[in-house]
Every structure is written in C-alpha cells, then in structure tokens.
C-alpha positions as CSV (number, residue, x, y, z in Angstrom):
1,X,-2.0,27.5,-11.5
2,X,-1.8,25.6,-8.3
3,X,-3.6,22.3,-7.7
4,X,-5.9,22.1,-4.7
5,X,-4.9,19.1,-2.6
6,X,-6.7,17.2,0.2
7,X,-4.1,15.2,2.2
8,X,-5.4,12.2,4.1
9,X,-3.2,10.7,6.8
10,X,-1.3,13.9,7.0
11,X,0.7,13.1,10.1
12,X,1.9,9.7,8.9
13,X,5.0,8.9,6.8
14,X,3.4,9.5,3.4
15,X,1.6,12.6,4.6
16,X,4.7,14.3,6.0
17,X,6.6,13.5,2.8
18,X,3.8,14.8,0.7
19,X,4.0,18.1,2.6
20,X,7.7,18.2,1.7
21,X,6.6,18.1,-2.0
22,X,4.2,21.0,-1.3
23,X,7.1,23.0,0.4
24,X,9.3,22.4,-2.7
25,X,6.5,23.6,-5.0
26,X,4.4,26.2,-3.2
27,X,3.3,27.6,-6.6
28,X,2.0,24.2,-7.8
29,X,0.1,22.9,-4.8
30,X,-2.4,24.4,-2.3
31,X,-3.3,22.2,0.6
32,X,-7.0,22.8,1.3
33,X,-7.8,19.9,3.7
34,X,-5.9,17.7,6.1
35,X,-7.1,14.4,7.7
36,X,-5.3,12.9,10.6
37,X,-5.8,10.3,13.3
38,X,-4.6,10.9,16.8
39,X,-1.3,12.8,16.4
40,X,-2.7,16.1,17.5
41,X,0.6,17.8,18.1
42,X,1.8,16.9,14.6
43,X,-1.5,18.1,13.1
44,X,-1.3,21.4,14.9
45,X,2.1,22.0,13.5
46,X,0.8,21.4,10.0
47,X,-2.1,23.8,10.6
48,X,0.3,26.5,11.8
49,X,2.2,26.2,8.5
50,X,-0.5,25.5,5.9
51,X,-3.6,27.7,5.5
52,X,-6.1,24.8,5.1
53,X,-9.8,25.3,5.0
54,X,-10.9,22.0,6.5
55,X,-9.5,19.4,8.8
56,X,-10.8,15.9,9.5
57,X,-10.0,14.3,12.9
58,X,-11.1,10.8,13.8
59,X,-10.9,11.6,17.6
60,X,-14.0,13.7,18.8
61,X,-12.0,14.9,21.8
62,X,-9.2,16.2,19.7
63,X,-11.7,17.8,17.3
64,X,-13.4,19.7,20.1
65,X,-10.1,21.1,21.2
66,X,-9.3,22.2,17.7
67,X,-12.6,23.9,17.4
68,X,-12.0,25.8,20.6
69,X,-8.5,26.9,19.5
70,X,-9.2,27.7,15.9
71,X,-12.8,28.9,15.4
72,X,-12.1,30.0,11.9
73,X,-11.3,26.4,10.8
74,X,-13.9,23.8,9.7
75,X,-13.3,20.7,11.8
76,X,-15.0,17.5,10.8
77,X,-14.8,14.5,13.2
78,X,-16.0,11.0,13.5
79,X,-15.3,7.7,11.6
80,X,-16.4,9.3,8.3
81,X,-14.5,12.5,8.7
82,X,-11.8,11.7,6.1
83,X,-14.4,10.7,3.6
84,X,-16.2,14.0,4.0
85,X,-13.2,16.1,3.2
86,X,-12.1,13.7,0.4
87,X,-15.4,14.2,-1.4
88,X,-15.3,18.0,-1.9
89,X,-13.2,21.1,-2.7
90,X,-10.1,19.4,-4.0
91,X,-8.6,18.7,-7.4
92,X,-6.5,15.9,-6.0
93,X,-6.8,13.6,-3.0
94,X,-3.6,12.1,-1.6
95,X,-4.6,9.1,0.4
96,X,-1.8,8.2,2.8
97,X,-4.1,6.5,5.4
98,X,-2.8,3.2,6.6
99,X,-5.2,0.2,6.6
100,X,-8.6,-0.8,5.4
101,X,-10.1,2.5,6.9
102,X,-8.7,4.2,3.8
103,X,-11.1,2.5,1.4
104,X,-14.2,4.6,2.1
105,X,-12.3,8.0,1.5
106,X,-10.9,6.6,-1.7
107,X,-14.4,5.8,-2.9
108,X,-15.7,9.2,-1.7
109,X,-13.1,11.0,-3.8
110,X,-13.7,9.0,-6.9
111,X,-17.4,9.3,-6.7
112,X,-17.0,13.1,-6.4
113,X,-14.9,12.9,-9.6
114,X,-11.6,13.7,-7.9
115,X,-8.4,11.8,-8.9
116,X,-6.7,10.0,-6.1
117,X,-2.9,9.7,-5.6
118,X,-3.2,6.3,-3.9
119,X,-0.7,5.3,-1.2
120,X,-3.4,3.4,0.7
121,X,-3.0,0.0,-1.0
122,X,-5.7,-1.5,1.1
123,X,-8.3,0.4,-1.0
124,X,-7.5,-1.9,-3.8
125,X,-6.9,-5.0,-1.7
126,X,-10.1,-4.7,0.3
127,X,-12.4,-3.2,-2.3
128,X,-10.7,-3.6,-5.6
129,X,-13.8,-4.2,-7.7
130,X,-15.6,-1.2,-6.1
131,X,-12.7,1.1,-6.5
132,X,-12.0,0.2,-10.1
133,X,-15.7,0.6,-11.0
134,X,-15.8,4.0,-9.3
135,X,-12.6,5.1,-11.2
136,X,-13.9,3.9,-14.5
137,X,-17.2,5.7,-13.9
138,X,-15.2,8.9,-13.1
139,X,-13.3,8.7,-16.4
140,X,-10.8,5.8,-16.3
141,X,-8.5,4.1,-13.8
142,X,-5.3,5.4,-15.5
143,X,-6.5,9.0,-14.9
144,X,-8.2,8.7,-11.6
145,X,-6.1,6.2,-9.8
146,X,-2.5,7.4,-9.6
147,X,-0.1,5.1,-7.9
148,X,2.1,6.4,-5.1
149,X,3.8,3.1,-4.0
150,X,7.3,3.2,-5.5
151,X,6.8,-0.1,-7.3
152,X,3.5,0.8,-9.0
153,X,4.8,4.3,-9.8
154,X,7.8,2.6,-11.5
155,X,5.4,0.3,-13.4
156,X,3.3,3.2,-14.6
157,X,6.4,5.0,-15.8
158,X,7.8,1.9,-17.6
159,X,4.5,1.2,-19.3
160,X,4.8,4.5,-21.1
161,X,7.6,2.8,-23.1
162,X,5.3,0.5,-25.1
163,X,1.7,-0.3,-26.2
164,X,-0.3,-2.5,-23.8
165,X,-0.4,-5.3,-26.3
166,X,3.4,-5.4,-26.2
167,X,3.6,-6.1,-22.5
168,X,4.9,-9.5,-21.5
169,X,4.9,-9.3,-17.7
170,X,5.3,-6.9,-14.9
171,X,8.1,-7.5,-12.4
172,X,7.9,-6.0,-8.9
173,X,11.1,-5.8,-6.9
174,X,11.3,-6.5,-3.2
175,X,14.1,-5.5,-0.9
176,X,13.8,-8.8,0.9
177,X,13.4,-6.9,4.2
178,X,15.7,-7.3,7.2
179,X,15.6,-11.2,7.1
180,X,16.6,-11.8,3.5
181,X,18.5,-15.1,3.2
182,X,17.5,-16.4,6.6
183,X,15.9,-19.8,7.1
184,X,12.6,-20.5,9.0
185,X,14.6,-21.8,11.9
186,X,16.5,-18.6,12.1
187,X,13.3,-16.6,12.2
188,X,11.7,-18.5,15.0
189,X,12.9,-16.0,17.7
190,X,12.5,-12.8,15.7
191,X,11.5,-9.7,17.9
192,X,9.5,-6.7,16.8
193,X,12.5,-4.5,17.1
194,X,14.4,-6.7,14.6
195,X,11.5,-6.8,12.2
196,X,11.2,-3.0,12.3
197,X,14.9,-2.5,11.4
198,X,14.4,-2.2,7.6
199,X,17.7,-2.0,5.7
200,X,16.7,0.6,3.1
201,X,13.2,2.1,3.7
202,X,11.9,4.3,6.5
203,X,8.2,3.4,6.9
204,X,5.4,3.0,9.5
205,X,5.4,0.0,11.8
206,X,2.7,-2.1,10.0
207,X,4.1,-1.7,6.5
208,X,7.6,-2.4,7.9
209,X,6.6,-5.7,9.4
210,X,4.7,-6.5,6.2
211,X,7.9,-5.9,4.3
212,X,9.7,-8.3,6.7
213,X,7.2,-11.1,6.1
214,X,6.9,-10.2,2.4
215,X,3.1,-9.8,2.9
216,X,3.6,-6.2,1.6
217,X,4.9,-7.6,-1.7
218,X,1.9,-9.9,-1.9
219,X,-0.5,-7.1,-1.3
220,X,1.4,-5.1,-4.0
221,X,0.8,-7.9,-6.5
222,X,-2.9,-7.6,-5.9
223,X,-2.6,-3.9,-6.3
224,X,-0.7,-4.2,-9.6
225,X,-3.3,-6.7,-10.9
226,X,-6.1,-4.1,-10.2
227,X,-4.3,-0.9,-11.2
228,X,-3.0,-2.2,-14.5
229,X,-5.6,-4.8,-15.4
230,X,-2.9,-7.4,-15.9
231,X,-3.4,-11.2,-15.5
232,X,-1.9,-13.0,-12.6
233,X,0.3,-15.2,-14.9
234,X,2.0,-12.0,-16.1
235,X,3.0,-10.8,-12.6
236,X,6.2,-11.7,-10.9
237,X,8.4,-10.7,-7.9
238,X,12.2,-10.6,-7.6
239,X,14.3,-9.7,-4.6
240,X,16.6,-6.7,-5.2
241,X,18.2,-5.7,-1.9
242,X,19.6,-2.3,-3.0
243,X,16.1,-0.9,-3.6
244,X,17.3,1.1,-6.6
245,X,15.3,-0.7,-9.3
246,X,11.7,-0.2,-8.2
247,X,10.0,-2.4,-10.8
248,X,10.3,-3.5,-14.4
249,X,8.2,-4.1,-17.4
250,X,9.3,-7.0,-19.7
251,X,7.9,-6.7,-23.2
252,X,7.0,-9.5,-25.6
253,X,10.2,-9.2,-27.6
254,X,12.3,-9.9,-24.5
255,X,13.4,-6.3,-23.8
256,X,12.9,-4.8,-20.3
257,X,12.4,-1.3,-19.2
258,X,13.2,-0.5,-15.5
259,X,12.8,2.6,-13.3
260,X,15.7,3.4,-11.1
261,X,16.0,6.0,-8.3
262,X,17.2,6.1,-4.7
263,X,14.8,4.7,-2.0
264,X,13.1,8.0,-1.2
265,X,9.3,8.1,-1.2
266,X,9.2,11.8,-2.0
267,X,10.1,10.9,-5.6
268,X,7.0,8.8,-6.4
269,X,4.8,11.1,-4.3
270,X,5.9,14.2,-6.2
271,X,5.3,12.4,-9.5
272,X,1.9,11.2,-8.4
273,X,0.9,14.7,-7.3
274,X,1.9,16.3,-10.6
275,X,1.0,13.3,-12.8
276,X,1.5,12.9,-15.7
277,X,4.0,15.8,-15.5
278,X,7.4,15.6,-14.0
279,X,8.4,18.6,-11.8
280,X,11.9,20.1,-12.0
281,X,13.0,19.3,-8.5
282,X,15.1,16.3,-7.4
283,X,15.0,15.5,-3.7
284,X,17.7,12.9,-4.4
285,X,19.2,11.3,-7.5
286,X,21.5,8.4,-8.3
287,X,25.2,9.2,-8.7
288,X,26.2,7.1,-11.7
289,X,29.9,8.1,-11.4
290,X,30.2,5.9,-8.3
291,X,30.8,2.2,-8.4
292,X,27.6,0.4,-7.5
293,X,26.0,-3.0,-7.9
294,X,22.5,-4.2,-8.6
295,X,21.7,-7.7,-7.4
296,X,18.6,-9.8,-8.1
297,X,17.4,-13.1,-6.8
298,X,14.2,-15.1,-6.6
299,X,11.9,-14.6,-3.6
300,X,12.0,-17.4,-1.0
301,X,8.4,-18.5,-1.0
302,X,9.0,-21.4,1.4
303,X,10.4,-19.2,4.2
304,X,8.1,-16.2,3.6
305,X,4.7,-17.9,3.1
306,X,2.8,-14.6,3.2
307,X,3.7,-14.0,-0.5
308,X,1.9,-17.1,-1.7
309,X,-1.1,-16.5,0.6
310,X,-1.6,-13.1,-0.9
311,X,-1.4,-14.4,-4.4
312,X,-3.9,-17.2,-3.7
313,X,-6.3,-14.6,-2.2
314,X,-5.8,-12.3,-5.2
315,X,-6.5,-15.1,-7.7
316,X,-9.7,-16.0,-5.9
317,X,-10.8,-12.4,-5.9
318,X,-14.2,-11.5,-4.3
319,X,-13.8,-10.9,-0.6
320,X,-10.7,-13.1,-0.1
321,X,-8.2,-10.2,-0.4
322,X,-10.3,-8.3,2.2
323,X,-10.2,-11.2,4.6
324,X,-6.4,-11.7,4.0
325,X,-5.7,-8.0,4.7
326,X,-7.9,-7.9,7.9
327,X,-6.4,-11.1,9.3
328,X,-2.9,-9.8,8.6
329,X,-3.5,-6.5,10.3
330,X,-4.7,-8.3,13.4
331,X,-1.7,-10.6,13.3
332,X,0.8,-7.8,12.8
333,X,-0.7,-5.9,15.7
334,X,-0.4,-8.9,17.9
335,X,3.2,-9.5,16.8
336,X,4.2,-5.9,17.6
337,X,2.6,-6.3,21.0
338,X,4.6,-9.5,21.5
339,X,1.5,-11.7,21.6
340,X,2.3,-13.6,18.5
341,X,5.5,-15.0,17.0
342,X,6.9,-13.8,13.7
343,X,6.4,-17.1,11.9
344,X,2.9,-17.4,13.4
345,X,1.7,-14.3,11.4
346,X,1.1,-16.2,8.1
347,X,-0.2,-19.2,10.1
348,X,-3.0,-17.1,11.6
349,X,-3.8,-15.5,8.2
350,X,-4.1,-18.9,6.6
351,X,-6.3,-20.2,9.4
352,X,-8.7,-17.3,8.8
353,X,-8.7,-17.7,5.0
354,X,-9.5,-21.4,5.3
355,X,-12.4,-20.6,7.7
356,X,-13.7,-18.0,5.3
357,X,-13.5,-20.4,2.4
358,X,-15.8,-22.7,4.3
359,X,-18.5,-20.0,4.5
360,X,-18.9,-19.9,0.7
361,X,-18.8,-16.1,0.5
362,X,-20.6,-14.1,-2.1
363,X,-19.0,-11.7,-4.6
364,X,-18.9,-8.1,-3.2
365,X,-21.2,-5.6,-4.9
366,X,-21.5,-2.9,-2.2
367,X,-19.1,-1.4,0.4
368,X,-21.1,-3.1,3.2
369,X,-20.2,-6.5,1.7
370,X,-16.4,-6.0,1.9
371,X,-16.7,-4.3,5.3
372,X,-18.7,-7.3,6.6
373,X,-15.9,-9.6,5.4
374,X,-13.3,-7.4,7.0
375,X,-15.1,-7.4,10.3
376,X,-15.7,-11.1,10.2
377,X,-12.0,-11.7,9.5
378,X,-10.9,-9.5,12.4
379,X,-13.2,-11.3,14.8
380,X,-12.1,-14.7,13.6
381,X,-8.4,-13.7,13.9
382,X,-9.0,-12.5,17.5
383,X,-10.6,-15.8,18.3
384,X,-7.7,-17.7,16.9
385,X,-5.3,-15.5,19.0
386,X,-7.4,-16.2,22.1
387,X,-7.2,-20.0,21.5
388,X,-3.4,-19.8,21.0
389,X,-3.0,-17.8,24.2
390,X,-5.1,-20.3,26.1
391,X,-3.3,-23.4,24.8
C-alpha cells in the first residue's frame, strides 16, 4: 500500500531529491500535495509529472496563474499556504522548506497527527519546545519526528544498536566546508563564490554558506539535542572531510557505532520516507574494494566562531536559538549580496545575541513568542548592518 505524502519545498534541493525517491518507488509513495515558493517553472514541471490534489504557493500572482491553467487543481496561496496542505490528507509530511518559515507547517502537521520527515532544521532551532511538545502529544518524538539531515539520520540508525541508558555521547561529523584548515587571516577576503564551492555536498546557498562558517553544524547540535533528548555534555563535533561517516554513537563501554554511506541526500531522504523500514533500492553505495581513507580531526572553534555561538544559544534554550537563527539568516543573505564580510557573519550574530540577552526574554510558550523573537532579531540585525554600512 502506498503512503500519501505532502512535500513542502518541492522545488528546492531536498524536494527534488525526495521526488527522485518517489520515482524509484512509485508503488510505495503517492504525492498528494506540493508546496513551493517562487520557482513556478519547476513547480509546473512537477505538476505535469505527479497527479497531486493540492498545491500551496506562497506567491499570490503565481497562484492565480496556476488556477487559470489548471482549474481541476486545488491551489492554496498566501503565507500560511504550506501549513494548510501540511495539516490534511497526508500520511507523511516531508518538510524541505529552508528557514524559519518552515516552523509553522511542521506544527500544523504534528497537530494534525501526521509524522514529519524533517529536513527543516529551523523548526527545532526556532521552536524546539513547541515542536517537541506537539510531537509528544501526537504520539512521541521518535515516531512523529523523523530526521532527514544525514547526520541525524545516521544517529537514529546508530541508536538502534543499544539501549538509551548505554549511550555515552553522540558525535556529529562535519566536512569542514571549503575552508577547512585555513586561518582567520586567510578568510578575511573570502567571496560568496568561494563559500558556495562545497567540496562534497550539493546544497542550497544558505546551507552551503552555513557549512562554510560551521554554523550549520552548530544548528545541527541544537537539533540533535532536541531530537534525541540528549544532554549538551554528551554532544560533540569532529571534522571528517570525506563525508562518508555521517555521525557516530559512542556507548558507555567505549565502543562506537558509525553510519557510513556516500554523500548523497537521497539515501537519508529515502530512509526517512519509509521509516523505520529500509527500501531495497540503492541510489549509490560505498565500494569497499577500493582503497580509501577516513580522516578525523577536531573542529577549529577559534577560526569558526559560529559553532560556539550556536552551542551557547542552545544551552540557554528559550528564544535564544530563534534569535541566533534569524540573525544568521540576515547575515548570510548580506554576505551573499556582498554587503558583509565572511568573518563578519558571526560578529553580527553575536551582537544580536548580546542585545537580546539584555532584554531578559521570557521562555516561549506559544508560536507568537518565538516569531516575535525571530522578528526582533531580524530587525536588530538589519540595524547593525545599516550602522556598519554607514561607518
């Protein structure tokens, strides 16, 4: 029997690779809804191929054009369009939306009792307490929050190898990005093109820059803390440039279980969509008859300060991760537009976090609370950028 799937962020990197999984298993998955941003040509191609029932489009103009061309299709538009399709008629929601806007659709799906294959890490960064509470109410985070990120998929697989009481620590691997081994001085003139030239992964621009700054790994630490209910002192990061070992679980007796596969996101996406089952189709696999090496080294916290900023925000909990994420999104956008230097990204984020600390923020209990913190941080970051430009 096929599983009805709503795919959010369908025209992005995760969305397109999720559709590769559907193509490989047409008897297992039926795409009933798509949600996309502004890539109208990509969305139309998907609608030609998949007989979906509903489509969510953030852009009202694009939605009007779709209604005129495809009167048989239900078209939902506006800022809550993705949330509307996430909360109905699906047995699984794949959330591949980039950024904090993915939080509300995650909550909508969970509150409708639908499991979420979660690639939108910001859902847990921005609204971790709210998302975990909704997942537990639906039936448990291990059933209703299925990790898509390769690192968290690896951890979920490795954790099958022992009882929770036997877990010593979770070790996330980082490729190190395109600037591994460089000093701060060597990074002072980095361009967006250089930051987007990732050595092993093909991803969207924001997550690629986050990988270059190691902010992405910091956000993944927060995500692991929330997903697996593990204490901060039992979380660690090591740099592994080959991106073959995706993460590891070290047990209390000193033994370690690691998950290995080529750096291809279709593998963890396929596993998440069929979880807890493994489907008999390998997009790629390691060739163990060939000579290869696996290197590991400590992360350079001094050069890549974003990693520590993320951990500090995660340890403080509340709205601090939301402020961290929002400020970073503004900083990365400014860097890509060549309005901010590479090394200035963590400086801007730290400035915003320090200003938020001075406001003595409350613990978030509603979606509006984290969205208020998110909006405040974006405004504050824009002000800091304006001051920098004026000086």
